[in-house]
C-alpha positions in Angstrom: 0.1 -0.1 0.0 1.2 3.4 -1.1 1.6 6.0 1.5 -1.7 8.6 1.7 -2.1 12.4 2.6 -5.1 13.0 4.3 -5.8 16.3 5.0 -8.2 16.9 8.3 -9.8 20.3 9.0 -10.7 20.9 12.7 -12.1 24.1 13.3 -12.3 23.6 17.3 -10.8 22.2 20.4 -14.2 19.1 20.4 -13.0 18.5 16.5 -9.6 18.4 17.5 -10.1 15.7 19.7 -11.7 14.0 17.0 -9.4 14.2 14.8 -6.4 13.0 17.3 -8.7 9.9 17.5 -9.1 9.6 13.8 -5.6 10.2 12.6 -4.4 7.5 15.7 -7.1 5.1 13.9 -6.0 6.2 10.1 -2.2 5.2 11.5 -3.1 1.6 12.6 -5.4 0.7 10.4 -3.3 1.6 7.3 0.1 0.2 9.0 1.2 3.2 8.8 1.3 4.4 5.8 -0.7 7.7 6.0 0.5 11.0 6.7 -1.6 14.2 7.2 -1.8 17.8 6.7 -4.4 20.3 7.9 -5.6 22.3 10.5 -5.9 21.5 14.2 -4.9 21.8 17.8 -3.1 20.1 20.2 -5.1 16.7 19.7 -3.9 16.5 16.2 -0.5 18.0 16.8 0.2 15.2 19.4 -0.5 12.3 16.2 1.8 14.8 14.5 -0.2 17.5 12.5 1.9 20.8 11.7 -1.7 22.9 11.7 -1.7 25.3 8.8 -3.1 28.5 11.2 -3.4 28.6 15.1 -6.8 27.2 16.3 -7.1 29.5 18.3 -8.0 31.9 15.0 -11.1 29.8 14.2 -12.7 28.6 18.1 -15.1 31.2 18.0 -19.4 30.3 17.8 -22.5 32.4 17.6 -23.7 35.1 15.2 -22.1 37.9 17.3 -18.8 36.5 18.3 -18.4 35.5 14.7 -19.0 38.7 12.6 -16.2 41.2 13.8 -13.9 38.1 13.4 -15.4 37.0 9.7 -12.6 38.3 7.1 -10.1 36.7 9.3 -12.3 33.4 8.8 -13.1 33.9 5.2 -9.0 34.6 4.8 -8.2 31.1 6.5 -10.7 29.6 4.1 -8.7 30.8 1.1 -5.9 29.7 2.6 -6.8 26.4 3.5 -8.4 25.7 -0.4 -5.1 26.9 -1.9 -3.3 24.8 0.0 -5.3 20.9 -0.4 -5.0 21.9 -4.1 -1.2 22.3 -4.0 -1.5 19.3 -1.9 -3.7 17.3 -4.3 -4.3 15.1 -0.8 -6.0 11.3 -1.5 -9.3 12.9 0.5 -10.1 16.0 3.1 -11.5 15.4 6.1 -13.4 18.1 7.3 -14.7 18.0 11.2 -18.0 19.6 12.5 -17.4 23.6 12.6 -19.9 23.9 9.5 -19.6 27.9 8.8 -15.7 27.2 8.4 -15.0 23.9 6.7 -18.3 23.8 4.2 -17.0 27.1 2.7 -13.8 24.8 2.0 -16.1 22.3 0.6 -17.9 24.8 -1.3 -15.0 26.4 -2.8 -13.2 23.1 -3.3 -15.7 21.5 -5.8 -16.7 25.4 -7.3 -13.1 25.2 -8.1 -13.5 21.6 -9.8 -11.8 19.9 -7.5 -12.5 16.2 -7.5 -10.6 15.3 -4.1 -13.1 13.3 -2.4 -14.7 14.8 0.3 -15.6 13.3 3.4 -17.4 15.5 6.6 -17.3 14.1 10.2 -19.9 14.8 12.7 -23.8 15.9 10.9 -25.3 19.4 11.0 -28.3 18.7 13.5 -30.8 18.6 11.2 -33.4 17.2 13.5 -32.3 20.0 16.2 -32.4 22.8 12.9 -33.1 23.0 9.6 -33.6 20.0 7.1 -32.5 22.4 4.7 -28.6 22.0 6.0 -28.9 18.3 4.9 -29.1 19.2 1.0 -27.2 22.0 1.0 -24.1 19.5 2.5 -25.0 16.8 -0.1 -24.0 19.1 -3.2 -20.3 19.3 -1.8 -19.5 16.4 0.6 -19.2 12.3 -1.0 -19.5 11.1 2.2 -20.9 12.4 6.1 -19.8 10.0 8.9 -22.3 10.6 11.7 -22.2 9.9 15.5 -25.7 9.3 16.3 -27.3 6.3 15.3 -30.6 8.0 14.2 -29.1 10.1 11.8 -28.3 8.3 8.7 -32.1 8.8 7.5 -32.2 12.2 7.8 -29.3 12.7 5.1 -30.1 9.7 3.0 -33.6 11.3 2.7 -31.5 13.9 0.2 -29.2 11.5 -1.2 -26.6 11.9 0.8 -24.2 8.7 1.3 -23.8 8.2 5.3 -22.7 6.2 8.0 -23.1 6.0 11.5 -19.4 5.0 13.2 -20.6 6.3 16.9 -19.3 9.1 19.5 -15.1 9.0 19.7 -15.5 10.3 23.1 -16.8 6.7 24.5 -13.0 5.9 23.8 -11.5 8.9 25.0 -9.8 7.2 28.8 -12.5 9.6 30.6 -13.6 6.8 32.4 -10.2 5.6 33.4 -8.5 8.6 35.5 -6.6 8.1 38.7 -8.2 10.7 41.3 -6.1 9.5 44.6 -2.9 10.3 42.3 -4.3 13.6 41.8 -5.0 14.7 44.6 -1.6 13.5 45.9 0.4 15.0 42.6 -1.7 18.6 44.1 -1.3 18.2 47.9 -5.5 17.7 47.9 -6.7 16.0 50.7 -8.5 12.7 50.0 -11.3 14.4 52.0 -11.5 17.7 50.9 -14.5 18.6 48.5 -13.5 19.2 45.1 -15.1 20.6 42.4 -14.0 20.2 38.7 -14.4 23.6 36.9 -14.9 24.0 32.6 -15.9 27.3 31.5 -15.6 26.6 27.9 -12.6 26.2 25.3 -13.4 29.3 23.1 -12.3 32.8 24.9 -16.4 34.3 24.5 -17.2 31.3 26.4 -14.9 31.7 29.0 -15.6 35.6 29.6 -19.3 34.8 29.5 -19.3 32.0 31.8 -15.9 32.2 34.3 -17.1 34.9 36.4 -20.4 33.4 36.8 -19.0 30.3 37.9 -16.5 32.3 40.0 -19.3 34.0 42.0 -20.8 30.5 41.9 -18.1 28.8 43.9 -17.8 31.6 46.2 -20.9 30.9 47.3 -20.2 27.6 47.8 -17.1 27.7 49.8 -19.6 29.2 52.7 -21.3 26.0 53.0 -18.2 23.5 52.2 -15.1 24.1 54.0 -12.2 23.5 52.6 -13.7 23.9 48.7 -10.9 23.5 45.9 -11.4 23.6 42.2 -9.8 22.5 39.7 -10.2 24.0 36.0 -9.2 21.4 33.0 -8.7 23.6 30.2 -7.1 24.0 26.6 -4.5 25.9 24.7 -6.9 28.0 23.4 -7.7 29.6 26.8 -5.3 28.3 29.5 -3.8 32.0 29.5 -7.3 33.4 30.0 -8.3 30.6 32.7 -4.9 31.0 34.5 -5.1 35.3 34.9 -8.5 34.9 36.1 -8.6 32.3 38.8 -5.7 34.1 40.1 -8.4 36.5 41.6 -10.3 33.2 42.9 -10.8 33.2 46.8 -11.6 29.9 46.4 -8.0 27.9 46.0 -8.1 26.6 42.5 -5.7 25.1 40.3 -5.9 25.3 36.1 -4.3 21.6 34.5 -3.9 20.8 30.6 -3.8 17.8 28.7 -6.2 14.9 28.6 -4.3 12.8 31.4 -4.8 15.5 33.8 -8.2 16.2 33.2 -9.3 12.8 33.6 -7.2 12.2 36.8 -9.2 15.5 37.7 -12.7 14.3 36.8 -11.8 10.8 39.2 -10.9 13.2 41.9 -13.6 15.6 41.8 -16.8 15.7 43.6 -18.9 17.4 41.5 -18.3 19.2 37.8 -19.4 22.6 36.5 -19.4 22.6 32.9 -19.9 24.3 30.3 -22.3 23.0 27.6 -20.5 20.6 25.0 -18.2 17.6 24.4 -16.7 17.7 27.6 -20.0 17.1 29.3 -20.1 13.7 27.6 -16.2 13.3 29.0 -17.5 14.1 32.6 -20.8 11.1 32.0 -18.3 8.8 31.0 -16.1 9.5 34.3 -18.9 9.0 36.1 -18.9 12.3 37.9 -22.0 13.9 38.2 -22.5 17.7 36.9 -24.2 20.7 36.0 -24.2 22.0 32.9 -24.4 25.9 31.9 -24.5 28.0 29.2 -24.8 31.9 28.3 -24.2 33.3 24.5 -24.9 36.5 23.4 -28.0 38.1 23.6 -28.6 38.1 20.1 -27.3 34.6 19.2 -29.7 33.4 21.5 -32.4 35.2 19.9 -31.7 34.0 17.1 -30.9 30.4 17.8 -34.5 30.3 19.6 -36.7 31.0 16.6 -35.4 27.8 15.0 -34.1 25.1 17.3 -36.6 22.2 17.5 -35.1 20.6 20.8 -35.8 20.8 24.2 -32.1 20.4 25.7 -28.2 21.4 25.1 -26.4 18.2 26.4 -26.5 15.5 24.0 -27.1 13.0 26.6 -30.4 14.5 27.5 -31.6 15.0 24.1 -31.0 10.8 23.7 -32.9 10.5 26.9 -35.6 12.7 26.0 -35.3 14.1 30.0 -33.1 16.1 31.9 -30.4 13.6 33.6 -28.4 16.2 34.0 -29.1 19.9 35.3 -28.8 22.5 32.3 -29.5 26.1 33.3 -28.9 27.9 30.2 -29.1 31.7 28.9 -31.1 33.3 32.3 -31.2 30.6 34.3 -27.5 30.4 34.5 -26.7 32.7 37.6 -24.4 32.1 40.5 -27.5 31.3 43.2 -29.2 28.8 40.9 -25.9 27.2 39.8 -24.7 26.8 43.4 -27.8 25.5 44.4 -27.5 22.8 41.5 -24.4 21.9 42.7 -24.7 21.9 46.2 -27.7 19.3 45.6 -25.5 16.7 43.8 -22.7 16.8 46.3 -25.3 16.3 49.2 -27.7 14.1 47.8 -26.4 10.3 46.9 -30.0 9.5 45.3 -29.9 12.6 42.8 -25.9 11.6 41.9 -26.9 8.0 41.3 -29.9 8.6 39.4 -27.7 11.0 37.1 -25.1 8.9 36.5 -27.5 5.2 35.6 -29.2 7.8 33.2 -25.8 9.0 31.4 -24.5 5.2 31.3 -27.9 4.6 29.1 -27.3 6.9 26.8 -23.5 6.2 26.6 -24.1 3.2 25.2 -26.2 4.1 22.6 -23.6 6.2 21.4 -21.3 2.9 21.0 -19.3 2.8 24.5 -18.7 -1.0 25.2 -18.4 -1.8 21.0 -15.6 -1.4 18.2 -13.6 1.7 18.8 -15.7 4.5 16.2 -12.9 6.4 15.3 -11.8 3.0 14.3 -14.9 2.7 12.1 -14.5 6.1 10.5 -10.7 5.6 9.9 -12.0 2.4 8.2 -14.6 4.4 6.1 -12.2 7.2 5.3 -10.0 4.3 3.8 -12.7 2.6 1.8 -13.8 5.4 0.5 -10.3 6.6 -0.9 -9.7 2.8 -2.1 -13.1 3.1 -4.4 -12.1 6.7 -5.8 -8.8 5.7 -6.5 -10.2 2.5 -8.1 -12.6 4.5 -10.2 -9.8 6.7 -11.2 -7.3 3.6 -12.1 
């Protein structure tokens, strides 16, 4: 087998995580006969990628947040398209971040480029507009989805689609060393510890961390010796570190997946921004409260078109709120502190949340063939068919 070149584009840290797992699986499935180019963050860098641009340039969310940076993002689209056309990879895999990645696919097709285009992570057409599936089918050769009920939405508009499962179930979040973490960081084994995760984008952190800080201050009055740990990513590490230096609650900031998962195992409860990390917390069996706030303009636009009642993916799968969600106007220090305190004090509430999350994780492929391996097999199969057709 000749060495393949696969171009992978992730536009934010959650996509970088998926990209890193996919790269590792592609190496294994190809016997190492693969190299990579593209855009990613620390997870993809760990697998050998030198990113075309910093991931922090792209990790923004929401209409009001994207507009001021639109010119820079469009410039990055043009640079990415130019590099793909120069390198002529065997396939391009774009991951989530449709506002960025779909523009790349669209420009490649408009330029007449026939490179196999694969998208990883479906747009939530069951929550948003079905027209997004039709638009996607114009540009992409194949879509790999994380949820078992998603393929019919895309097959209906002629989109080739396969369910691969969610790579979070193979992240290792369920194998943290809590005792070792507390020893390394000089935290008594009986000290109350809360994992605080305000997001991986600068805008998220700016909105959520002050609210989380006040919630922690209120909780410190209730729990003697309370400590906080903040696992973070390279995109916001400096911002988070500077902010927590002013906290009255003793807090440590950690980076990297191993430290993050050890912190989960060491903690009693988590207070987290909605997103992929909420799935990791469920996998770690760490009871959590999920919170989110966006710019009011973004929220007003989203509420006009969103079709689901929940933000947490596992709550959506289950059809009820197993994990407490405090979104927008409900995201206040007082409500967050009360919700966290209930999980700290009520063993039955903790058990009910953990049991519900385990059920939903099973629907994402937990306990079965590694989703990243299934995704890698799909990518290699598509490349083989394209080469056979052209040969």
